[in-house]
Each structure stands twice: as structure tokens, then as C-alpha cells.
N, C-alpha and C positions, 0 to 999 in steps of 0.2 A: 647917323640915325639915332644912336644911343644918346649922344650929347644933346639932342633936341628934345628928349623926353623930360618934361618938367611937370611938377605938380601944380594944380590950380586950387582956387578957393573951394571948388566943389569937392575936393578930396579931404577937406577939413572935417573932423568929427564934431558933431554938435555937443555942447555941454548939456548937463541935465536941465539947467535953467532954460535952455532954448527949445527943449522938447515939449510936446503937448503931453497931457497927463497919461495917455495910453502908451506913448513911446517911453515916457519916463518910468512907468511901472515895468515895462518890458526890459529896459536897460538895467533896472535895479535887480530884476530876476537874474539877468546875465551876470551882473557883478557879484551876486550872491552864490554863483556857481550852479544854479539850477539848469536842468535840461529843458529845451523847448521841444514840444512834441507836435506831430503833424496838424492836429485839429485845433491847436491853440493859436491865438492871435499873434501875428508877427508883422513888423513893418515890411512893406513890399520890397524895398531895397535889400533887406535881409534875405527874403525869399529868393530874389533874383541872384544875389551873390552866391547863395548856396547852390542854386541850379547851375550857375556857371561853373563853380568849383567842382561840384560832384560830377557833373557831366564830363568835364574835362578829365577828371580822374578816371571815370569809367571808359571814356574813349581811349585813354592812354593804355588801359589794361588790354583792350581788344586789339588795338593796333600793335601793342607790345608783343603779341604772339608771333608777329610776322618775322622779325629778325632772327628768332630762334627756331621757328617752325621748319624752315628748310634745312636745318641741321639734324633733325630727328633721324632721318635715314642715313646720315653720314657720320653719326657719333661713332667713336672708335670701338666701343664694346656694346654688347647687348644690355648690360647694366646701365651704361650711360644713356643708351636710347630710352630705356624705361624711365629713368630719372627725368630726362628732358621732356619726355611725353607727359609725365605727371605734372611737371612744372607748367607747361603750356596749357594743360587742362585747368590748373589752378588759376591762371591768368583769366581764362574765360569765366570761371566762377567769380572772380573778383569783380569783373565787369558786370556780371549779373547782380551781385549784391548792391553795387553802386547805382545801377540803373533803377533797381527797386527802391533804393533810398531816395533817388531823385523823383520818382513817381509820387512819393508821399507829399511832394510839394506842388502837385497839380499839373505836372507836365508828363506827356506820354513818352514811352520808350521809343516809339516809331518817330515821333517828332525830334527827339534828341539825336537819333541815328541819322535822320535825314539832314539835320543841321551839320553833322560831321561830314557827310558825303558831299554836301553842297559847299563845304569850305567855310561855313559860318561859325563853326565851333572848333576849338583848338584841342590839341593833345600834346603830350610831352615831346619837346623837340628832339630828345635823345633817340627816339625810334625812327628818325629819318637818316640814320647813319647805317652803312652796310656792315654785315658780318662776313669778314673775308677769310677767317680761319676758325678752327675749333677753339683756339685760345680766346676768340671774341666771345664765345658762349661763357667761358670762365669769367671774363672781364665784365660781361653784362650781369652775371649773377653776383659777383663780388662788388663791383662799383655801382652799377645802375640800381640793383635791388638794395644794395647798402644805402645808397642815397635815398631811395624810396622809403626804407625803414626809418631813416633819420627824420624824414618829413612826416611819416604816417603815425609813428608812435605818439607824437603830440596830438594827432587828430583823434586819438581815443578819448581825449579830454574835450573835444570840440563841443560847442553849446547845443548843437542840434542832435537830438537823441538818436534817430535812425542812422545818421552818418557815424556817430560815435560808436554805436554798437556794431555796425558793419566793419569798422576799422579794427576791432578787437580780433576777429577771426582772420582778417586779411594780414595783420601784422604777424600773427603766429606762422602763417604760411610763408610770408616773405622772409622770415628769419631762416627758414629751411632753404629758400632759394639762394640767400646770401652765402650760407655755409656750403652749398653745392658748388657755387661759382668759385669760392675761395679754394675749395678742395681741388678743383680742376687746375687752378693756377699753381697750387703747391706741387701737384704731381708733375706739371710741365717744368717747373723750376728745379725739381729734383731729377729730371731726366737728362736727355742729351743736350749738347750745346745748342743744337737747332731748335729743340723744344723750348729751352729757356729764352732763346731769341724770339720765338713766336709769342711767348708770354709778354716779353718786354715790348714788342711791337703792338700788342693789343692794349697795354696800359698807355702807351704813347698816344694811341688814337682815341681812347675812351675817357681819359682823365678829364680833359677840359669839358667835353660835352656832359660828363657827370656833374661837374660843378655848376653847369648851366641849369641843371634840373631844378634847382632851388628857386629859380626865377631871377628877375633883375635885382640889382642891389637896392637896398632900402630907400635910398634917396631918389630912385627912379620908379619905384613900384607904386602904381596909382591905386591899388586896392588894399595894400597891407595894413595901413593905419586903421581904417574902418573895420576890416576883418578881425583885427586883433582887439578892437574895442568891443566887438560883438562876440569875441572868443570863438570865432570860426577858426581862426589861426591862433596858436598859443605863442609861438616864437617867430621872429622875423626871418626873412630870407637869408640875411647875412649871418645871423646867429646860427642857423641850421647849417649853412655852408661851412662856417668855422668849425663846428662840431664834427662835421664829416671829415674835413681835412685832418683834424687832430686825431680822430679815430683811425683813419685809413693809412696815413703815412707810416706809422709803426708796423702795420700789417704788411705793407709793401717791403719795408726794410727787412722784416723777419724772413721773408722768402727770397730775398736777394734781388728785388726789383727796384728800379730807380724811377721816382715820380718825375715826369717830364716838365719840371718847373725850375728854371735857373734861379728864381727869386725865393724859392722855398728855404726857410731856415727857422730854427727853434728860437723863440723869443723867451729868454729866461725870466724876464720881468713879468710878462703876461702869463707865463707857463702855458704857452700855446704857440702854434706855428704862424709865422708870417708867410704869405704866399702871393704870387703874381696876380695881375689883373686879368680877368676873363675877357675874351674877345666878344664883347656884347654885340658888335655889328654882325658877327657870324650868327649869334643867337637869334637876333631879330630877323635876319635873312632866312634862317631855317623856319622860324615861326610863320613868316610870310609866304612860305611855300617854295622856297628856293634852295632847300637842302639837297643832299645827294640822292635821297630816296623818296622825297615827298610824293611825287607823281606815282611812283611804283606802289607806295603804301596805299594811296587812295584808290588806285586802280584795282588793287587786290580786294579792298574792303567793298568797293562798289560791285565787283564781280560776285563776291560772296553774297551780298545783299540781293542781287538780281537772281542768282542761281537758287537762292532759298525761297523765292517768292511762292512757288508752288506748295512748299511745305507749310509756310505760314498760312496760306489760304486753306489748306487741308485741315490744319489745327483749328482755325476759326470755324470752318464748316462743321467739324466734329463737335466743337463746343456748342454751337447753335443747335445741332440735332439733340445733344444731350439735354440742353436746357428745355427744348420743346417737349421732349419725352418726359422729363420730370414734371413739367407744367400740366401735361394731359394725363398723367398716371392717376388711376383711382386711389383715393385715400383709403388705406387699410383700416378695417374696423377694429376698434379697441377690444 
């Protein structure tokens, strides 16, 4: 499947000479580092690319609550329960910020969510893997949120204003999540042999899916070139993946964990790590809905959406009543 992914002429970025005057003026603003705001003119492909990327990001935040949520009651101490509960609440808030950013592009939150439930919208493949032990919560915080930060820090500089501003707060909170996960792994590695083995088992299972989070390699990514030209993305998938490996391998070595990659080695010339090839066939299988927990995740989100219908209807009715009351209220004399 992966080998069949090739770029086409449609993926080629237009030169300034090929653009009409309005497009050219827009691209020149992008090149100058200006932010694009919601009511300003933008090419329709730019808007659609943002809707796709921001909604996928938002969906990942709300689906991402599920692997950790069922460990809140099973966390080993009351403090760990409180920390994990706060983290899951943060993820819900991140989804809210991002859905709000997407709405500024003229798409409703309900439409975005219905696309997710219908399988027409994607979310990060990482959340379709199961959490089998408490160490998995540490691995998610350290590796998954670490990969998220690596990707999201650059998005603070993205060209679309609302997305850029949302990412500033999200990144601050994600940095807390990453430290929380690494702290769990440190405690396990400093504990009994069984606890350290649990931590090693977690990194064995989460390392490669974490590398997949950055998306397909650059030569197979059909969106990256244009997204980078518009400065929706600042760095390519492969650049981000390399930075993540270079940052994370020393962290693993520091606490005595072994990265599960026989090809991993330090490249003195590049001052960076060489590492093995990701199993891209697995990546695309999971994206296509064939991962270990795809159906379970969508069933949970669908059930939550249906169970919450009465509450959404009540909120709408309350808002309608308040609007009518305001419209018919007598105007106070000055």
C-alpha cells in the first residue's frame, strides 16, 4: 500500500507567476510572515487544508481521552488519579479550542463531529492502540505527548491566526503532560525488576506508533509541500520525526530503557541518530480503520454523542428562550 503512494502534478505548488493577482498578493503576505485572519480573503484550497488539519487535530484530542480515561480509577495513588484526571480534562479543552478555530473557517462543530463519527474524517492513528498497563499511561505522556509537542510547537508559527493562538496555550499544557508521563516511567525504572520490565514493555509497544504520529515520509506525503508553502506547516514530517528521535533516545537511555530499534545508532557525521524504517503498511491499515481499537474508539465516541443529545437540545432551547426574552424586554428609560 505504502509503495503505491506517489505524488501527482496536482501536488505541485504554483509559482508566483502562475498565480492570479489575488493569489499572488495572498502568497506574498504569507512569505512576509503575516497572519491570516478569519474575515480576510484566502484561496479556497487554503481554507479546506486548514479545515482538514485543524479538525483532524481536534478529533485526535477528543479521541485521545479514551486510552487514558479508563485508567483514572485504576491509577496507583490518589495523586496519580488527580493528575491523570486533570490531563484528560485538558485534552477535552484542547479539542474545544481547535473546534472553535475550525469554526472561524465557516464550518460548524456539529458537521465536523458528524464527519468523524461517519468515518469521513481522520484522527491520529496512535489512539487506536490499547493501554494494557499503568506503564502505558507513562509511555503515552512521554512519547505520544512528546511527539505532539514536537509537532505543535512549530504550529505556534502557523500562518492562520486563530490556529496559531490556540496552539500557544495547548503547547504549554502538553509540556506538563510530557513531564507527567516521563515521571511515571522514571519511577517505574527506579522500582522493582517487574516495574522496570513493565516500562520496557510499554516503550516496546509505543515507540513505533509514536514515530508514525508525524505522518508519512516526505516523499509520500501529498499535502506537505503545499502546506509548507502556505506556512500552515513549518517543518516537514521527516524533519520532525528526526528531531523527536534525537530528543527522546537520550531520555530513554538516562532511565535505563532500550529503544526497540536494532538499526538505531549515533551518526557522528550528522550529529544525529540513524534509525530504522517505520512499518508504513501498518500505519495506513490503522488509518483505514483496521487498527486494534478503531471500532472500539468510534463506538465510544458515537455512544457519547448520542447520550449527550438531550443536553445539547436543552442548551439550544435555553439559548432560544434567553434570546426571545431579550428581544421582547422593554427598553429601560435613560
